[in-house]
C-alpha positions in Angstrom: -30.5 -6.1 10.8 -26.9 -5.3 13.2 -24.9 -2.8 12.3 -21.9 -4.4 11.2 -18.3 -3.3 9.8 -18.2 -2.8 5.7 -22.2 -2.4 5.8 -23.6 0.2 3.3 -25.4 2.4 4.9 -27.5 5.6 4.6 -27.0 8.6 6.6 -30.9 9.8 7.5 -30.1 12.7 9.8 -26.8 15.8 10.1 -25.1 17.3 7.5 -25.0 13.5 5.5 -27.9 13.6 5.1 -28.9 11.3 2.9 -26.0 10.6 2.1 -24.2 6.5 1.7 -21.1 5.8 4.1 -19.6 2.7 4.8 -19.4 1.7 8.6 -15.5 1.2 9.4 -16.0 0.5 13.1 -18.3 0.2 16.2 -17.4 1.5 19.4 -19.5 2.6 22.9 -22.3 2.1 21.6 -21.6 4.4 17.8 -20.8 4.1 14.4 -18.1 4.9 12.2 -18.9 6.0 9.1 -16.6 6.7 6.2 -17.2 7.5 1.9 -13.1 8.0 1.3 -14.5 11.7 0.3 -15.3 14.0 2.8 -15.0 11.7 5.7 -11.7 9.5 4.7 -11.1 6.1 6.6 -8.0 8.1 8.4 -10.9 10.4 10.1 -14.6 8.7 10.3 -17.5 10.3 11.3 -19.1 8.8 15.0 -22.2 8.7 14.3 -25.5 7.1 16.4 -26.8 3.9 15.3 -30.2 5.4 15.0 -29.6 8.2 12.9 -28.1 5.4 9.9 -30.5 3.2 7.8 -28.7 -0.2 6.7 -28.1 -1.7 4.0 -28.2 -5.8 3.5 -24.9 -4.5 0.9 -21.1 -5.1 2.4 -17.6 -4.8 1.8 -14.4 -5.5 2.9 -14.2 -1.9 4.5 -10.6 -3.1 5.9 -8.8 -3.3 2.8 -10.1 -0.4 1.5 -8.4 2.6 0.0 -11.0 5.9 0.2 -10.1 5.6 -3.5 -11.8 2.2 -4.4 -14.6 3.1 -1.7 -15.2 6.5 -3.4 -15.6 4.1 -6.9 -18.0 0.9 -5.0 -19.8 4.0 -3.4 -20.4 5.8 -7.0 -21.0 2.5 -8.5 -23.6 1.5 -6.0 -25.5 4.6 -5.8 -25.2 4.7 -9.8 -23.2 7.8 -10.3 -25.6 10.2 -7.9 -22.8 11.0 -5.1 
């Protein structure tokens, strides 16, 4: 699978390890992730794509707000985050 904007990923390394986030952009071989809570859409986390695990779920991240993103990820994870 390819890392595309809107794909839900799980961080496999770093401070965010184990957390689900959404790819909001890609640039220069890196992915930029947001979760709407600690990492807002306006200031995403830069991460090496090797350090994330892709899921098959995608969302329209460009049209979402931070609040909608938090709600979607909470439903996606079953409220465990």
